[in-house]
N, C-alpha and C positions, 0 to 999 in steps of 0.2 A: 664753679665754672662752668661758664655762661658754655651754652649747647647753639650751636650754628640752625640761623632755616635750614627746614628738609633738603629743598634743592641743592646748595652749600653739603650738608653730611654726602647725598647720593654723590653729586656730581667728585666732591676729594677721593669717596673712596674709589670711583671706578675708573677716577682719574692720573688718579696721582700711584703709582707703585710703594715711593717711598712719597717721607714729611723728612723738611727739612727744619729748624727753629723758627723758618722764616713762616713757609707753609701755618706753618702752627697754629704763628702769631696771628697768620693771617685769618686764619680757619676759625679759632674763638676771639676775636678779635682784642686778645691779652696786649699785656708787656712782653719783653724778651726775656721777660728776667722769667715772667711764670713759663711763656712759652719750651724757658730750657729745662724749667722745673717738669714739663708734662714729659716734653724727649726726656726727660734720664729718667724719668720712673717704666717709662717703655721697651730702653736704653735694661736696664733691669731686668726685666723680663725677661728679655729677648737671648741677654747675656744665662741668666736663672738656667734657660731651657733649649740653650743651646742652638740657637736659630742667628742666623747670621745676615749681617742686612748687604746690599752692593757698596752703599758708602758710608764708610763711618762715623760719618755726618749726620747721619740721614735711620728711620728709623721705619720699619716696614708697617703701612698702611692701616694694613689687616689688624694685625698684632697691639697697631695701638687703639685701635677704634675697643677688640678689647680686653686693652688694659685699663680706656678708659670708660667702659661698659654706654657703648653707643654701636645698638645690637642694627646694622645695614637694614635688616628684614624687615620690620616693621619701621624703619626709616623709608620704603622703600612701599610702605602697605600706603604709609600718609599718603605722599604723592601724587601715587593713584587716583587713590581718592580726593585728593581736590585737583587733580585734572580733571577727571569724573564731575565733582563738582563744578570744573569750570573758577574756579579761583585760581587760581596761576596757568 
């Protein structure tokens, strides 16, 4: 799994409450098939835990990050530090 850059992670987490296969494809810069596999893992988790989705073709962003092991607090700190260092 290719993890996107820090700004993209934070923007996606806060800017998109639900993610489609297309969003996931853009997020990870992966093929459509790989994006569908990532989405399916999140859908399975959501179904197993009784978590509804607004749209059957999307997944909850915060749940997706949890399933994918992306800690938003860590990315926020990294982004803050990059800005303090004027690297972005």
